[in-house]
C-alpha positions in Angstrom: 1.6 1.3 -17.4 2.5 1.9 -13.8 -0.1 1.1 -11.2 0.6 3.3 -7.9 -1.9 1.0 -6.0 0.4 -2.4 -6.3 3.6 -3.6 -5.3 5.2 -6.9 -5.8 7.5 -8.8 -3.5 9.5 -12.1 -4.0 9.7 -14.4 -0.9 13.0 -16.6 -1.2 15.3 -18.5 0.4 15.5 -16.3 3.6 11.8 -17.1 4.1 9.5 -15.0 6.2 11.4 -13.0 8.6 10.7 -9.9 10.6 12.4 -7.6 8.3 10.2 -8.9 5.6 7.1 -8.4 7.5 8.3 -4.7 8.3 8.9 -4.0 4.6 5.3 -5.2 3.9 3.8 -3.2 6.5 5.9 -0.1 5.3 4.7 -0.6 1.8 1.1 -0.5 2.9 1.7 3.3 3.9 1.3 4.3 0.2 -0.1 1.2 -1.7 -3.4 -0.4 -1.4 -2.5 -4.0 -2.8 0.9 -6.2 -2.4 1.3 -9.2 -4.4 4.1 -11.8 -2.8 5.6 -14.4 -5.3 6.8 -17.5 -3.2 9.6 -18.8 -5.0 10.8 -22.6 -4.8 13.8 -21.7 -2.8 11.2 -20.8 0.1 8.6 -23.5 0.2 6.6 -25.8 -2.4 4.1 -27.2 0.4 0.6 -25.8 0.3 0.2 -26.4 4.1 3.4 -24.2 4.8 2.3 -21.5 2.4 -1.3 -21.4 4.3 0.7 -21.0 7.7 2.8 -18.1 6.3 -0.5 -16.7 4.9 -2.0 -16.6 8.3 1.2 -15.2 9.9 1.2 -12.4 7.3 -2.4 -11.8 7.9 -2.0 -11.4 11.7 1.2 -9.4 11.8 -0.5 -6.8 9.3 -3.7 -6.5 11.0 -2.1 -6.0 14.3 0.3 -3.4 12.7 -1.9 -1.6 10.7 -4.9 -1.8 12.7 -7.1 -2.4 9.5 -8.9 -5.1 8.1 -7.0 -7.0 5.2 -8.0 -9.3 2.6 -5.4 -12.0 1.8 -5.9 -14.6 -0.9 -3.5 -17.4 -2.0 -3.3 -18.3 -5.9 -1.1 -20.9 -6.7 2.2 -19.8 -4.9 1.1 -16.1 -5.0 -0.2 -14.4 -1.8 -2.3 -11.4 -2.7 -3.0 -8.8 0.2 -5.5 -5.8 -0.2 -6.5 -3.0 2.6 -9.9 -3.0 3.4 -11.4 0.4 4.0 -12.9 -0.6 7.3 -10.6 -0.3 10.5 -10.6 -3.1 13.4 -12.8 -2.3 16.1 -11.1 -2.5 19.6 
């Protein structure tokens, strides 16, 4: 079963870099939800994972000009576009 609203990424040893963030923003052109599996080679520290979550959230909201909902479950980050735009 294929879900056109979901795309899955893996975050590995290269970590959270500008190229990865650009790929995330680009994927929201056609998708409603993104899941990121954080591999052991990237991080196994919950505090570091929370910092990555905030960096992703800030980048995407600035780039997309839309509100997003972001959750961390274990070592998976789930991001969903909200229907509401950010008011300037």
